[in-house]
C-alpha positions in Angstrom: 0.0 0.0 0.0 1.2 3.6 -0.6 2.1 5.5 2.5 0.8 9.0 3.2 3.6 11.5 3.9 5.2 10.5 7.2 7.4 12.9 9.1 9.3 11.0 11.7 11.2 13.2 14.1 13.6 13.3 17.1 15.2 16.2 18.9 18.4 16.5 21.0 18.6 19.2 23.7 21.1 20.8 26.1 20.5 22.9 29.2 19.2 26.4 28.3 22.1 28.3 29.9 20.8 31.7 28.8 17.4 30.9 30.2 18.9 29.7 33.5 20.9 32.9 33.8 17.8 35.0 33.2 15.7 33.1 35.8 18.4 32.6 38.4 20.5 35.8 37.9 23.9 34.0 37.8 26.9 36.4 37.8 28.8 36.8 34.6 31.9 35.3 36.2 30.1 31.9 36.4 30.8 29.9 33.2 28.1 28.2 31.1 29.3 24.8 32.3 29.1 25.9 35.9 25.6 27.4 35.4 24.4 24.0 34.0 26.2 22.1 36.7 24.6 24.1 39.5 21.1 23.9 37.9 21.4 20.1 37.5 22.8 19.7 41.0 19.8 21.6 42.4 17.5 19.4 40.2 19.0 16.3 41.7 18.5 17.6 45.2 14.8 18.3 44.4 13.8 15.4 42.2 16.6 12.8 42.4 17.4 13.4 38.7 19.6 16.0 37.0 17.1 16.2 34.1 16.0 19.8 33.8 12.4 20.9 33.2 11.3 20.7 29.6 11.1 24.5 29.2 14.8 24.7 30.1 15.9 22.3 27.3 17.5 24.1 24.4 17.2 22.3 21.1 20.4 21.7 19.2 19.3 19.1 16.7 16.1 18.0 15.0 16.4 15.0 12.8 13.7 13.7 10.5 12.8 10.9 8.2 10.5 12.1 5.4 8.8 9.2 3.7 6.3 10.0 0.9 5.0 8.9 -2.5 5.3 11.2 -5.4 2.3 12.1 -7.6 3.8 9.6 -10.1 3.7 6.9 -7.5 7.4 6.7 -6.8 8.5 6.1 -3.2 10.8 8.7 -1.7 12.7 8.8 1.6 15.0 11.4 3.0 16.9 11.2 6.3 18.6 14.3 7.6 19.0 16.9 10.3 17.3 20.3 9.8 19.5 23.4 9.3 23.2 23.5 9.6 25.5 22.9 12.6 25.9 26.7 12.9 22.1 27.5 12.9 20.5 28.7 16.1 17.5 27.1 17.8 15.0 29.4 16.2 16.0 28.4 12.7 15.8 24.6 13.5 12.3 24.9 15.1 10.9 27.1 12.3 12.2 24.6 9.7 10.4 21.8 11.5 7.1 23.5 11.6 7.6 24.7 8.0 7.7 21.0 7.0 4.3 20.5 8.6 3.0 23.6 6.9 4.2 22.2 3.5 3.2 18.6 3.7 0.6 18.2 6.5 2.2 14.9 7.2 1.5 12.2 9.8 3.9 12.9 12.6 5.6 9.9 14.1 7.7 9.9 17.2 8.9 7.8 20.2 7.9 9.7 23.3 7.0 12.7 21.3 4.0 13.5 23.4 6.0 13.2 26.6 9.2 15.0 25.5 9.8 16.2 22.0 6.6 18.1 21.3 6.3 19.8 24.7 9.9 21.0 24.3 9.1 22.2 20.8 6.0 24.0 22.1 7.9 25.9 24.9 10.9 26.7 22.7 8.6 27.9 19.9 7.1 30.4 22.3 10.5 31.6 23.4 11.6 32.0 19.8 8.6 33.8 18.2 7.8 30.8 16.0 4.7 30.6 13.8 3.1 27.2 13.2 -0.6 27.7 12.2 -0.9 24.3 10.5 0.4 22.4 13.5 -2.0 24.2 15.8 -5.0 23.8 13.5 -8.0 22.4 15.5 -10.9 23.0 13.1 -11.4 26.7 13.7 -9.9 28.2 10.5 -11.4 28.6 7.1 -9.1 26.3 5.3 -10.8 23.7 3.0 -9.9 20.8 5.2 -10.1 22.6 8.5 -13.2 20.7 9.7 -11.4 17.4 9.8 -8.8 18.9 12.2 -11.6 19.2 14.8 -11.6 15.5 15.1 -8.1 14.5 14.1 -5.4 17.1 14.8 -1.7 17.1 16.0 -2.6 18.1 19.5 -5.1 15.5 20.7 -3.5 12.4 22.3 -5.8 9.7 21.0 -5.7 10.7 17.3 -3.4 9.5 14.6 -2.2 12.7 13.0 0.6 12.5 15.5 1.5 9.0 16.4 3.6 8.6 19.5 4.6 4.9 19.1 5.8 4.6 22.7 2.6 6.0 24.2 0.3 4.0 22.0 2.1 0.6 22.4 2.1 1.1 26.1 -1.7 1.8 25.9 -1.1 5.3 27.3 0.2 3.8 30.5 3.5 5.3 31.6 4.4 2.2 33.7 4.3 0.1 30.5 6.6 2.3 28.4 9.5 0.6 26.6 12.8 2.3 25.6 13.3 2.7 21.9 16.9 1.3 21.9 15.9 -1.9 23.6 12.7 -2.6 21.6 14.4 -1.7 18.3 17.2 -4.2 19.1 14.6 -6.9 20.1 13.0 -6.3 16.7 16.3 -6.9 14.9 17.1 -3.2 14.2 20.5 -1.6 15.1 19.3 0.6 18.0 21.2 3.6 19.3 24.7 4.3 18.0 27.5 6.6 19.0 26.0 8.1 22.2 22.9 8.4 24.2 20.9 11.4 25.5 22.9 11.8 28.6 26.1 12.4 26.6 24.7 15.2 24.4 25.6 18.0 26.8 29.2 16.9 27.2 29.5 16.4 23.5 28.1 19.8 22.8 30.6 21.4 25.2 33.4 19.6 23.3 32.2 21.1 20.0 30.9 17.8 18.7 27.7 19.1 17.2 28.2 16.9 14.1 28.4 13.8 16.2 25.1 14.9 18.0 23.4 15.4 14.6 24.6 12.0 13.3 23.4 10.3 16.5 20.0 12.0 16.2 19.7 10.7 12.7 20.3 7.1 13.6 17.7 7.4 16.4 15.1 8.8 14.0 15.7 5.9 11.6 15.2 3.5 14.5 11.8 5.2 15.0 10.9 4.9 11.4 11.8 1.2 11.4 9.6 0.7 14.4 6.8 2.5 12.6 7.1 0.0 9.7 6.9 -2.9 12.2 3.8 -1.2 13.7 2.3 -1.0 10.3 2.8 -4.7 9.8 1.2 -5.3 13.3 -1.9 -3.3 12.5 -2.4 -4.5 9.0 -1.2 -1.4 7.3 1.5 -3.5 5.6 1.3 -7.0 4.3 4.4 -9.1 5.2 5.7 -8.6 1.7 5.1 -4.8 1.8 6.9 -4.7 5.1 9.9 -6.6 3.8 10.0 -4.4 0.7 9.9 -1.2 2.8 12.8 -2.5 5.0 14.8 -3.3 1.9 14.0 0.2 0.5 15.3 1.8 3.7 18.5 -0.3 3.6 19.1 0.5 0.0 18.7 4.2 0.7 21.1 4.0 3.7 23.6 2.1 1.6 23.6 4.9 -0.9 23.9 7.5 1.8 26.8 5.6 3.4 28.9 6.5 0.3 28.4 10.2 0.8 31.0 12.2 2.8 28.4 13.0 5.5 27.1 9.4 5.8 29.8 7.4 7.4 27.6 6.4 10.3 25.3 4.4 8.0 28.1 1.9 7.3 28.2 0.8 10.9 24.4 1.2 11.3 23.7 -1.2 8.5 25.8 -3.9 10.2 23.4 -3.7 13.1 20.5 -5.3 11.4 19.8 -9.0 12.3 18.3 -11.5 9.8 14.9 -11.4 11.6 14.5 -7.6 11.1 
Protein backbone atom coordinates (compact mmCIF):
# COMPACT_ATOMS: atom_id res chain seq x y z
CA UNK A 1 0.00 0.00 0.00
CA UNK A 2 1.18 3.57 -0.64
CA UNK A 3 2.07 5.49 2.50
CA UNK A 4 0.79 8.97 3.18
CA UNK A 5 3.58 11.46 3.85
CA UNK A 6 5.15 10.53 7.17
CA UNK A 7 7.42 12.88 9.10
CA UNK A 8 9.32 10.96 11.75
CA UNK A 9 11.23 13.23 14.12
CA UNK A 10 13.55 13.30 17.08
CA UNK A 11 15.21 16.16 18.93
CA UNK A 12 18.38 16.54 21.00
CA UNK A 13 18.64 19.15 23.72
CA UNK A 14 21.08 20.77 26.12
CA UNK A 15 20.51 22.94 29.19
CA UNK A 16 19.23 26.41 28.28
CA UNK A 17 22.06 28.29 29.94
CA UNK A 18 20.81 31.70 28.79
CA UNK A 19 17.40 30.91 30.25
CA UNK A 20 18.92 29.72 33.50
CA UNK A 21 20.91 32.94 33.75
CA UNK A 22 17.76 34.99 33.21
CA UNK A 23 15.75 33.05 35.79
CA UNK A 24 18.44 32.61 38.45
CA UNK A 25 20.54 35.76 37.88
CA UNK A 26 23.90 34.02 37.83
CA UNK A 27 26.87 36.44 37.82
CA UNK A 28 28.77 36.75 34.55
CA UNK A 29 31.85 35.30 36.25
CA UNK A 30 30.09 31.91 36.38
CA UNK A 31 30.77 29.93 33.18
CA UNK A 32 28.08 28.24 31.11
CA UNK A 33 29.30 24.84 32.27
CA UNK A 34 29.07 25.93 35.90
CA UNK A 35 25.58 27.36 35.40
CA UNK A 36 24.38 24.04 33.97
CA UNK A 37 26.19 22.07 36.67
CA UNK A 38 24.63 24.11 39.47
CA UNK A 39 21.15 23.85 37.91
CA UNK A 40 21.45 20.09 37.49
CA UNK A 41 22.75 19.66 41.04
CA UNK A 42 19.76 21.62 42.35
CA UNK A 43 17.50 19.44 40.25
CA UNK A 44 19.04 16.27 41.70
CA UNK A 45 18.46 17.58 45.22
CA UNK A 46 14.83 18.32 44.39
CA UNK A 47 13.81 15.35 42.23
CA UNK A 48 16.62 12.79 42.36
CA UNK A 49 17.40 13.36 38.66
CA UNK A 50 19.58 15.98 36.99
CA UNK A 51 17.13 16.19 34.07
CA UNK A 52 16.02 19.82 33.79
CA UNK A 53 12.39 20.89 33.21
CA UNK A 54 11.31 20.73 29.58
CA UNK A 55 11.07 24.49 29.17
CA UNK A 56 14.76 24.75 30.09
CA UNK A 57 15.88 22.34 27.35
CA UNK A 58 17.47 24.13 24.38
CA UNK A 59 17.16 22.30 21.07
CA UNK A 60 20.43 21.72 19.21
CA UNK A 61 19.30 19.12 16.67
CA UNK A 62 16.06 18.03 14.99
CA UNK A 63 16.44 14.98 12.77
CA UNK A 64 13.73 13.71 10.47
CA UNK A 65 12.78 10.89 8.17
CA UNK A 66 10.45 12.11 5.44
CA UNK A 67 8.75 9.21 3.67
CA UNK A 68 6.33 10.04 0.89
CA UNK A 69 5.02 8.86 -2.46
CA UNK A 70 5.26 11.24 -5.42
CA UNK A 71 2.31 12.10 -7.65
CA UNK A 72 3.76 9.60 -10.13
CA UNK A 73 3.67 6.87 -7.49
CA UNK A 74 7.41 6.71 -6.85
CA UNK A 75 8.53 6.10 -3.25
CA UNK A 76 10.79 8.75 -1.72
CA UNK A 77 12.67 8.79 1.57
CA UNK A 78 15.01 11.35 3.03
CA UNK A 79 16.93 11.21 6.30
CA UNK A 80 18.59 14.34 7.60
CA UNK A 81 18.98 16.95 10.30
CA UNK A 82 17.34 20.33 9.83
CA UNK A 83 19.46 23.40 9.29
CA UNK A 84 23.22 23.48 9.62
CA UNK A 85 25.50 22.91 12.62
CA UNK A 86 25.86 26.69 12.87
CA UNK A 87 22.13 27.50 12.91
CA UNK A 88 20.53 28.68 16.12
CA UNK A 89 17.55 27.09 17.82
CA UNK A 90 15.00 29.38 16.19
CA UNK A 91 16.04 28.35 12.67
CA UNK A 92 15.78 24.65 13.53
CA UNK A 93 12.35 24.94 15.12
CA UNK A 94 10.90 27.07 12.34
CA UNK A 95 12.23 24.60 9.74
CA UNK A 96 10.43 21.76 11.54
CA UNK A 97 7.08 23.54 11.61
CA UNK A 98 7.57 24.68 8.01
CA UNK A 99 7.71 21.01 6.97
CA UNK A 100 4.32 20.49 8.62
CA UNK A 101 3.03 23.60 6.87
CA UNK A 102 4.21 22.23 3.53
CA UNK A 103 3.18 18.57 3.73
CA UNK A 104 0.55 18.23 6.52
CA UNK A 105 2.22 14.89 7.24
CA UNK A 106 1.51 12.21 9.76
CA UNK A 107 3.95 12.92 12.57
CA UNK A 108 5.61 9.87 14.08
CA UNK A 109 7.72 9.87 17.22
CA UNK A 110 8.90 7.80 20.16
CA UNK A 111 7.86 9.66 23.31
CA UNK A 112 7.05 12.74 21.25
CA UNK A 113 4.02 13.47 23.43
CA UNK A 114 6.03 13.25 26.64
CA UNK A 115 9.17 15.05 25.54
CA UNK A 116 9.83 16.23 21.97
CA UNK A 117 6.59 18.09 21.27
CA UNK A 118 6.25 19.82 24.66
CA UNK A 119 9.86 20.99 24.32
CA UNK A 120 9.11 22.24 20.80
CA UNK A 121 6.02 24.05 22.11
CA UNK A 122 7.89 25.86 24.87
CA UNK A 123 10.90 26.70 22.73
CA UNK A 124 8.65 27.89 19.89
CA UNK A 125 7.05 30.35 22.31
CA UNK A 126 10.46 31.59 23.42
CA UNK A 127 11.64 32.02 19.81
CA UNK A 128 8.61 33.80 18.23
CA UNK A 129 7.84 30.81 15.99
CA UNK A 130 4.69 30.64 13.84
CA UNK A 131 3.10 27.22 13.23
CA UNK A 132 -0.56 27.66 12.22
CA UNK A 133 -0.94 24.29 10.48
CA UNK A 134 0.37 22.39 13.47
CA UNK A 135 -2.02 24.20 15.81
CA UNK A 136 -5.04 23.82 13.50
CA UNK A 137 -7.99 22.43 15.47
CA UNK A 138 -10.87 22.99 13.08
CA UNK A 139 -11.39 26.69 13.68
CA UNK A 140 -9.90 28.24 10.51
CA UNK A 141 -11.45 28.65 7.07
CA UNK A 142 -9.08 26.27 5.27
CA UNK A 143 -10.82 23.74 3.00
CA UNK A 144 -9.88 20.78 5.17
CA UNK A 145 -10.11 22.60 8.49
CA UNK A 146 -13.19 20.73 9.65
CA UNK A 147 -11.44 17.37 9.79
CA UNK A 148 -8.84 18.87 12.16
CA UNK A 149 -11.57 19.25 14.77
CA UNK A 150 -11.64 15.47 15.07
CA UNK A 151 -8.09 14.55 14.08
CA UNK A 152 -5.35 17.06 14.83
CA UNK A 153 -1.74 17.15 15.97
CA UNK A 154 -2.59 18.10 19.53
CA UNK A 155 -5.11 15.50 20.73
CA UNK A 156 -3.53 12.45 22.33
CA UNK A 157 -5.81 9.75 20.98
CA UNK A 158 -5.73 10.70 17.29
CA UNK A 159 -3.37 9.49 14.61
CA UNK A 160 -2.21 12.73 12.99
CA UNK A 161 0.59 12.54 15.52
CA UNK A 162 1.47 8.96 16.36
CA UNK A 163 3.59 8.57 19.48
CA UNK A 164 4.56 4.92 19.13
CA UNK A 165 5.82 4.55 22.69
CA UNK A 166 2.65 6.01 24.16
CA UNK A 167 0.32 3.97 21.97
CA UNK A 168 2.11 0.64 22.37
CA UNK A 169 2.06 1.13 26.15
CA UNK A 170 -1.69 1.79 25.90
CA UNK A 171 -1.13 5.29 27.31
CA UNK A 172 0.21 3.79 30.54
CA UNK A 173 3.53 5.29 31.58
CA UNK A 174 4.42 2.25 33.67
CA UNK A 175 4.33 0.13 30.51
CA UNK A 176 6.64 2.33 28.42
CA UNK A 177 9.51 0.65 26.56
CA UNK A 178 12.79 2.35 25.59
CA UNK A 179 13.32 2.73 21.87
CA UNK A 180 16.85 1.32 21.92
CA UNK A 181 15.86 -1.93 23.63
CA UNK A 182 12.71 -2.56 21.64
CA UNK A 183 14.41 -1.73 18.34
CA UNK A 184 17.15 -4.25 19.08
CA UNK A 185 14.58 -6.88 20.08
CA UNK A 186 12.98 -6.34 16.66
CA UNK A 187 16.30 -6.87 14.88
CA UNK A 188 17.12 -3.22 14.22
CA UNK A 189 20.45 -1.55 15.08
CA UNK A 190 19.28 0.63 17.98
CA UNK A 191 21.25 3.58 19.33
CA UNK A 192 24.73 4.26 18.04
CA UNK A 193 27.50 6.64 19.03
CA UNK A 194 26.03 8.09 22.24
CA UNK A 195 22.85 8.44 24.25
CA UNK A 196 20.89 11.41 25.47
CA UNK A 197 22.94 11.81 28.64
CA UNK A 198 26.07 12.37 26.58
CA UNK A 199 24.70 15.17 24.40
CA UNK A 200 25.60 18.05 26.75
CA UNK A 201 29.23 16.91 27.24
CA UNK A 202 29.53 16.36 23.48
CA UNK A 203 28.14 19.84 22.80
CA UNK A 204 30.63 21.39 25.23
CA UNK A 205 33.41 19.61 23.33
CA UNK A 206 32.19 21.11 20.05
CA UNK A 207 30.92 17.78 18.70
CA UNK A 208 27.69 19.08 17.17
CA UNK A 209 28.21 16.95 14.05
CA UNK A 210 28.37 13.82 16.23
CA UNK A 211 25.13 14.89 17.95
CA UNK A 212 23.42 15.37 14.60
CA UNK A 213 24.58 11.96 13.34
CA UNK A 214 23.42 10.28 16.55
CA UNK A 215 20.01 11.95 16.24
CA UNK A 216 19.70 10.72 12.66
CA UNK A 217 20.32 7.09 13.62
CA UNK A 218 17.74 7.41 16.38
CA UNK A 219 15.09 8.77 14.03
CA UNK A 220 15.72 5.92 11.57
CA UNK A 221 15.17 3.48 14.46
CA UNK A 222 11.83 5.18 15.03
CA UNK A 223 10.87 4.88 11.38
CA UNK A 224 11.77 1.19 11.35
CA UNK A 225 9.59 0.66 14.42
CA UNK A 226 6.81 2.51 12.62
CA UNK A 227 7.14 0.04 9.75
CA UNK A 228 6.92 -2.87 12.19
CA UNK A 229 3.84 -1.25 13.71
CA UNK A 230 2.26 -0.97 10.26
CA UNK A 231 2.82 -4.70 9.85
CA UNK A 232 1.25 -5.30 13.26
CA UNK A 233 -1.90 -3.29 12.53
CA UNK A 234 -2.36 -4.52 8.96
CA UNK A 235 -1.16 -1.36 7.26
CA UNK A 236 1.53 -3.47 5.57
CA UNK A 237 1.30 -7.01 4.32
CA UNK A 238 4.38 -9.08 5.17
CA UNK A 239 5.74 -8.56 1.66
CA UNK A 240 5.09 -4.81 1.79
CA UNK A 241 6.89 -4.65 5.12
CA UNK A 242 9.88 -6.60 3.79
CA UNK A 243 9.99 -4.41 0.68
CA UNK A 244 9.94 -1.25 2.81
CA UNK A 245 12.80 -2.46 5.02
CA UNK A 246 14.78 -3.32 1.88
CA UNK A 247 13.97 0.15 0.49
CA UNK A 248 15.30 1.82 3.66
CA UNK A 249 18.45 -0.29 3.62
CA UNK A 250 19.11 0.51 -0.03
CA UNK A 251 18.73 4.23 0.71
CA UNK A 252 21.13 4.02 3.67
CA UNK A 253 23.64 2.07 1.62
CA UNK A 254 23.63 4.88 -0.92
CA UNK A 255 23.91 7.50 1.82
CA UNK A 256 26.85 5.64 3.39
CA UNK A 257 28.89 6.48 0.29
CA UNK A 258 28.41 10.21 0.83
CA UNK A 259 30.95 12.25 2.85
CA UNK A 260 28.35 12.99 5.54
CA UNK A 261 27.05 9.44 5.77
CA UNK A 262 29.81 7.43 7.41
CA UNK A 263 27.57 6.44 10.34
CA UNK A 264 25.33 4.41 8.04
CA UNK A 265 28.06 1.87 7.27
CA UNK A 266 28.16 0.82 10.91
CA UNK A 267 24.42 1.18 11.29
CA UNK A 268 23.66 -1.25 8.46
CA UNK A 269 25.79 -3.88 10.17
CA UNK A 270 23.42 -3.72 13.14
CA UNK A 271 20.47 -5.34 11.36
CA UNK A 272 19.82 -8.97 12.26
CA UNK A 273 18.28 -11.51 9.84
CA UNK A 274 14.90 -11.41 11.62
CA UNK A 275 14.49 -7.64 11.14
